[in-house]
C-alpha positions as a Markdown table, in Angstrom:
| # | Residue | x | y | z |
|---|---|---|---|---|
| 1 | Met | 96.6 | 78.9 | 96.9 |
| 2 | Glu | 99.4 | 78.0 | 99.3 |
| 3 | Ala | 101.9 | 78.0 | 96.4 |
| 4 | Ala | 100.8 | 81.5 | 95.3 |
| 5 | Thr | 101.2 | 82.8 | 98.8 |
| 6 | Glu | 104.7 | 81.3 | 99.0 |
| 7 | Ala | 105.6 | 82.8 | 95.6 |
| 8 | Ala | 104.4 | 86.2 | 96.9 |
| 9 | Arg | 106.5 | 85.9 | 100.0 |
| 10 | Arg | 109.6 | 85.2 | 97.8 |
| 11 | Leu | 108.9 | 88.2 | 95.6 |
| 12 | Ile | 108.6 | 90.4 | 98.8 |
| 13 | Ala | 111.9 | 89.0 | 100.1 |
| 14 | Tyr | 113.5 | 89.7 | 96.7 |
| 15 | Asp | 112.3 | 93.2 | 96.7 |
| 16 | Arg | 113.2 | 93.7 | 100.4 |
| 17 | Asp | 116.8 | 92.6 | 99.7 |
| 18 | Gly | 117.1 | 95.3 | 97.1 |
| 19 | Glu | 117.2 | 92.9 | 94.2 |
| 20 | Gly | 113.9 | 93.8 | 92.7 |
| 21 | Asp | 112.5 | 97.0 | 91.3 |
| 22 | Tyr | 109.3 | 97.6 | 93.2 |
| 23 | His | 106.7 | 100.2 | 92.7 |
| 24 | Gly | 105.9 | 100.7 | 96.3 |
| 25 | Thr | 102.5 | 102.5 | 96.0 |
| 26 | Pro | 100.7 | 102.3 | 98.3 |
| 27 | Tyr | 102.8 | 99.6 | 100.1 |
| 28 | Trp | 106.5 | 98.9 | 100.0 |
| 29 | Pro | 108.0 | 95.5 | 100.9 |
| 30 | Asp | 108.5 | 96.3 | 104.6 |
| 31 | His | 105.0 | 97.7 | 105.2 |
| 32 | Pro | 102.9 | 95.8 | 107.7 |
| 33 | Ala | 100.1 | 95.5 | 105.1 |
| 34 | Thr | 102.4 | 93.6 | 102.8 |
| 35 | Thr | 103.2 | 91.1 | 105.5 |
| 36 | Ala | 99.5 | 90.7 | 106.3 |
| 37 | Asn | 98.5 | 90.3 | 102.6 |
| 38 | Pro | 101.4 | 89.1 | 100.5 |
| 39 | Arg | 99.3 | 88.3 | 97.5 |
| 40 | Gly | 97.9 | 91.8 | 97.6 |
| 41 | Tyr | 101.4 | 93.1 | 97.3 |
| 42 | Val | 101.9 | 91.0 | 94.1 |
| 43 | Arg | 98.7 | 92.4 | 92.7 |
| 44 | Gln | 99.9 | 95.9 | 93.4 |
| 45 | Glu | 103.2 | 95.3 | 91.7 |
| 46 | Tyr | 101.7 | 93.6 | 88.7 |
| 47 | Ala | 99.2 | 96.5 | 88.2 |
| 48 | Ala | 102.2 | 98.9 | 88.2 |
| 49 | Phe | 104.1 | 96.7 | 85.8 |
| 50 | Val | 101.4 | 96.4 | 83.1 |
């Protein structure tokens, strides 16, 4: 579980730096909810991707 959280944080940093193409609905990479729940952000982005 720790590895998944770290991977989520890396994706958020990647998107925050402008390298990624994030969906941002309902939360963008800089949103406080993203910081509080990084794995939730990944789920959001994955759902938009598929």
